[in-house]
N, C-alpha and C positions, 0 to 999 in steps of 0.2 A: 837393386832392390832385392831383399831377401824374401823367400817364400814364407818364412815364419820367424817372427821376432820373439825374444824372451820376454821383453817388457814393452808395453805401449803406455806412454805417459800423456794424459790429456791435461794441457795447461802449461803455459810458459811463464808462470810467475816464479817467485823465489822457491817455493816448495817443489814445483814440477821440475825446474831446472836443477835444483839440488839433488833430487832423486835420480834424474838422468845422469848427472855427473858421477854419483856414487855407484849406480848400477853399471854403467859402462866401465868405470874404473875397476870393478870386480870381475870384468870379463863378459858381462851379459850384452847381448845385442839389444839396442834400444831405439825406439822410434818415438819422438815427441811431436805433438801437434798443438799449435797455439792459434786461436781464431783471429788474433790481431797481431800486435808486435810483442816481442819479449818484454816483460815487465810493464805492459801497457795498462794494467789494472791497479790493484791495491799495492803491488810491489814497487811502484814508482810514486806512491802518494802517502808515504809514511812520514813519521817525524824525523826520519833519516838519522836514527840513533842505533847504536849497538850498546845495549845497557841491560842491567839486571832488572830494572823496574822498581824504583824506590817505593812507589805507592802500593805494590803488592805485599809489602811487609805488613801493612795495616790489616790485611785480610789473612795474615799468618800463612801466606803461600810461600814458605821458605824454600821448598824444594824447587819451585819454578824460578825464584830469584837466584838460587845457587847454580842451577842448571844454566841460566842465562849468563851469570857472571863467569862461569867456566868457559862457555862458548865465546864470550867477549875476548878472552885471552887467546883462544884458538884462532879467531878471525884476525886479531891484530898480528898474529904470527904468520898466517898464510896469505894475508892480503894487506900488507902494511902501506901500500900506496893509496888505498881508498878507505881503510879503516884507521882512523886517526884519533889519538887521545885528546881530550878537551877537558878543561876545568870548568865546573858548573858552580854557580853561586845560588844558595837558597837563603833569602832573607827571612828572618823571624818576623812574623806579622802578629801583632798583639790581638788577642781574642780568637786566634785560630789554634793550630797545633802548638802546644807549649814547647819551650826550649828543651826541657828534659826529654820529651818525646822525639824531637828532631835529633838530639844528641844520640839517643839510643838507636834510632834508625841508621844514623851514620856509622855507629859502632858495628851494628849487624851487617851493614852493607860492606864494610871493610873486611869483616871476618868470616862471612859465609863462604868466601873463596878468596884466597890471597893472590892478588894479581902480580905477575912477574914484570909487568910493563907500566903500570899506572900508579901514581902517587895516592897515598891515603888521604882521608878527609881531615879537615882542620876547622877550628872555630875562628871566625874573623870579626873584626870591628871595622865597619865600612869607612869610618873617618880616616883611617890610616891605610886603606886598601886602594890599589890602582884603579878600581872602579868607582871611587867615591863620588864622582860628579854625576853619576847616572841615576841613582835612586833618589826618591823623595827623602828629605831629611829625617822623617819619622822612622825610617828603617836604619837602625844603628848597628845591628849585629846579625849574625847568621852563620852559615857554614859553607865551606868550599870542599868539593869532592870531584872525583874523576869518573868520566864515562867516555864513550867514543862516538864520534860522528862518522857517517858513511854516506856515500852516494848509493842509495838503495837500488836504483835501476841498473847501475854499473855492476853492483854486486851480483844481481840476477844475471846480467849478461855474461859476466866472467864464468859463472857456472855453466851457462849454455855453451860458451866458447870451448871450455875445457871438455864438456861432454862430447861436443863435435870432434875435437881433436883426439878423443879416446874412441871414436868410432860411431857415436850416436848420429842418427838422422834427426835434424832439427828443422821442422817445417812451420814457418809462420804463415799468417793469413790462410790458415787451413782449418776448416770447421770439422769437428767430429759430429756427424749427424746421428749415428746410433751405434750401439755395441750389442752383439748377440753371441752367446756362448753355445757353440755347437760341437759336440764330441770332444769336450775338454779344451777346445780352442776358441779364442775370441775372434770374431770377425768384426772389424772396426770400419765403418763406412765413413769416408772422408770426402770433403769437397775443397779443392784449391780455389780460393776466391780470386786469385790473379788470373789463372788460366781457365778456370771453369772445369777442370778435370776432376772426375770422381774416381775414387779408388777404394778397394777393399784390402785392408791391411790385416794380416793374421798375427796373433800374439798369444803367448801362454798366460801372461798376467797383464791386466790393465790397472793402471794407477790413476784414479780420478783425483786430480789436484787442481780442480777448476775454481777453487777459492769461493767467493761469494755466489758463483753460479752453480755450486755443487748440487743443491736440491733441484734447481731448474733443469740441470742436465739429467739427473736421475729420473725426473718425471718425463722429460721429452725423449731422452736418448736410451733409457734403460727400462722403460715401462714400469716405473714405480710411482703411480699417481698420488700416493700418500706420503711421499718423501718430504719430511719436515724436520730436519736435523739441526739446522743452524739458526742463529739469531743474527741479523744484519745490523751493524752499528756503524754509523758514518762518523768519520773524523775529518775535520777541515782545518786548514792553515791559511794564514794570510802572509803576503810579502809586502814589506815597506822598504823605503830607502834606509840605509844604515842608521841605526839609532844611537850607536855609541862607538867610540874609537878603539877601545880595548878588545881583546880576543876572548874574553870570558863569555860563557853562555849562562842563561838564567833558568832556574826552575822556580815557579811561583805557586803559592797556595791561593785557592779562590774560596770565597765564602760558602759556596755550595759543596765544598769538599774535594773538588777536582784540583788537579795540578796542571800547569801548562808551561811551555817552554818559550824562550826568546833566544834565538840562535843566530850568530853572524853567518852570512851566507854569500858565497861567490864574490867576496871582496867589497861589494857595494850595497849589500842588502842585509836585512834581518827578516827571518821568518818566525812566525808566532803561532802557536797552537798546542794542543788540538782540542776539538770538541768531542763529545760522546753523545750522539743522539740516535735513537732507534730509526731504522731506515725501511721505507716501504715504497720507494720510487722505482723508476726504470733503471736497472743496473747499467745499461748502456748509454744513459743520457742523464747525467746529474752534475751538480756543482755545489759549491758552498752557498748556503742560503744567506739572505740579508740578515736574518736573525742570528745566524752563527757568526757572521762578520762583525756585527754590532757587539755580540757577546765577547768576542776576542778583544776588540778595541777597548771596550769598557773595562774588561778585566785587567789588561796591561796598563791602562791609564791610572790605575790605582797604585802603581808601583813606580813608574818612570816620571822624572821631571818633564821630559819632552812628551807631549801628548800626541796621540795619533788621531787624525780626523779621517772620516770615511773616504774622502777624495784623495787621501794619501796612500791608500791601499793600491799598489800597482799590480798585484796579482794574487791568486789564491789557488789552492788545489784541495781536492777531497778524495778520500779513499773509503771503501766499505770493508770493514773487518768481518769475516765470517766466523763468528764465535759459536762454539758448540752450545746448543741451547740447554742450559741447566735450570731453566724455569724460575721465575720469581725474582731473580736478582735485577737490580737496576743496570742500565747500560754500562755505567762506569765501573760497576762491581763484578760484572760477568767475567768469568775466567778467560785469560788469554792463552792458556796452555792448549796443546793440541791433543786430538783424539784420532787414533788410527783404527779403522774398522774393516775387517775382512768379510767379504760377501760372495755369494755364488760360488762357493768353494767346491771343486770337484778334484779328481786326481790330477795333480801337477798343474792346476789352473785356479785362478781366483780373480775377483775384483777387489781392489784395495781403495777405500775411500779415506781421504785425508780431510779432517775438519779442524778449523782454527789454526792456532800457532802464531808465533811472533817472528819478526824479521831476524832477531838475534838468535833464535834457536832453530833456524831452518836446517842447519847442517846436522844437528842431532836428530831432528825429525826425519831427515832423509836417511840417515843411518838406520834408524828404527824401521823405516819402511823397507829398506833393502835387506835388513836382517830377516824380516818377514818373508820377503821374496825368496831368500835362501831356504827358509823352511818349506815353502810351497814347492819349490823346484828341486828340493833335495840336495842343495849345495851347501858349502861351508867356506865362503870366500871372505877374507878379512877386509874390513873397511880401512881405507887409507886416507880419507878426506881430511882427517884431523891433522895430518902432518904434511900433506902435499900442497905446495903453494898454488894459489889460483893464478891464472895467466897474468904475467907482469909483476907478480909479487915475490919473485925469487931473489930476495935480498933481505938482509937483516936491518932492523930499524936504525942501528947506529952507523950504517953504511950509506944512508940516503944522501948525506952531504957530499960524500966522495963521488957518488954516482952523478949528482947534479953538476959537480965541478967538471967531471969528464964530459958530460953532455955539453956544457957551455963552451968547453974547449973544442970539441968536435964540430959543434955547430955555432962557431963564434960569430957568424953573420946573422944569427937569429936572435930576436929579442929574448931576454932572460925570463920575463914574465910569461911569454908564450911557451917557452920550454918548461917552465914550472907547471903551467896548466896541463900541458901534455903529460908530464911525469905523474901528476896527481890523478890523472885519468887512466893512463896506460902503463905506468911503471916502466919496467925494463923492455916493454914492447914499443917504446917510443921509436926505436930504430926501424920497426916495421911501418909505423906511421910515416916516417921520414925516409922511407926506402927510395933510393935514387935521387935524393936531394943533396946537392953539393954547393948550391948557392941559393940566394933568396928567391930568384926567379923560378927555380925548380919546384917551389911550392904550388905553382899554378894559380888558378883563378882565386881571388879573394872574394868570398861571398858575404863579407861584412865582419866587423870585429876582428878576430884572428882565426876565422874558419876558412881554411884553404882547401883547394882541390885535393891535395895529397891526403889530407885527413878524411875528406869525404870518400875518396876512392878506397881508403883503408876500411872505413866503416861499412861500405857496401860490400867489399870483398870478404872481410873477416868477421863482421859483427851483425850480419843479417839486416842491415838498414836498407829500406826500400823507398821511404818517403821522407820529406823534410822534417816532420814532427819526430820521426824516429831518431834523427840526429840532434835536432835543436832542443828537444825536451827530455829525451831519455839517455842518449849516449853523451851528450854535453848538456849544459844549461844555458846555451847561448841564445835561446829564445828571449832571454831577459834583455838582450842587447841589440838584436837584429830588427830591421824594419821590414815593411811589406815588400819593398823592392828586392831586398836581400833574399827573402823567402821565395819570391817569384823566380828569381834567377836560379836559386838552388833547386827548386821544383823542376824547372826546365832541364837543368843539367842531369838530375837524377832520373827523370823520365827517359832521357835519351840513352842513359847508360844502364838501365835496369836489365 
């Protein structure tokens, strides 16, 4: 433990972990504290897309779209195992946005930033398209374009892992109770929820990346009773059994002006969303409302031949977006861009508050925050995160097939679908997951589906996993397949090995 850290980051979501990675990569000593698990809040409850945001074109937010499209290419390059291109279909719906407007939107989307990795958009007639059996017959034409899907929680974890490998201290299940600036140094009071240990950590700069909790923390932990900077907006998604056999995703228009997605997921499912509703519930205890679930079902049933009934919803998730409050805008029109504010500035010391932001632009946000830290601490360290691969992503897109062939030969006794799942989660770190495995039996206990002891051990050792939900919901999505006995056995094993 150091006597004094350069940077203390509060919050283990995508922004906090991105800042920790960038700062430690520039040579700063970094301590990050997260009150729950990495990516346990909004960063694991998104639409799981890396995209420019087509709908932001309507509000003329071209700079945000261009920034996001540029970052989309960066993330494809540095994390090709988890950021994957996908083709999206947007049907033309009579009475809503006209064809010329959709065509103009696609033209702008293609040209605001030229992607090196993704195909451009095209006009389609559904009668001759591979997806022709999915939509109602009234939808005859539309557009096809490219964006990327991502495992949002794994993207967050990879930043945390890289930060740790670069020297950061990453502490989960650790609450920051208060911060106080004394003689140009921040004293950060922490409580470890596992051990009960309280500590005072000293740092030159504190980065408040607590997401939707940011105002709550400023009021309780920094004595700012009038902190009221953000607008909380809840977005919910539902999960149903696979609705179509092809691999295209859909983006739909709704009569209220919103757009929503229907996306193939985990081989056997489709997830659909999102909603945009103002939020004033308990941040630590909420879920999709029946009203939101009904809204999503009714919306998608206007497009697909196959109808969704309420009892066919097998799961759902909700996240709360902390949008900077620009007053007056509706929830769906409020800006998704980020705001960085410097506070309590003294010589070589400051508090940096991070408001808003999108999953897609987290890396640029992190770079901007650490550039500000450079100014505060009087340094001039170059950012490298735009070109350094995230853990497991050190390969070129066109080499993936070769890598999979090598894996299947090396582990010829393992099922190919299992190896593909591992590669899509861990990339070139598969060999760490399978360390010491030379035959099927070496995988150890099977906790259900294809979750084996070797993977659990890896996740506990290398990826901060402490409890079953950490593994089944955030590091994998195997909660979709495991039963209560599986989870009970996993809990018992992890408790014994924590």
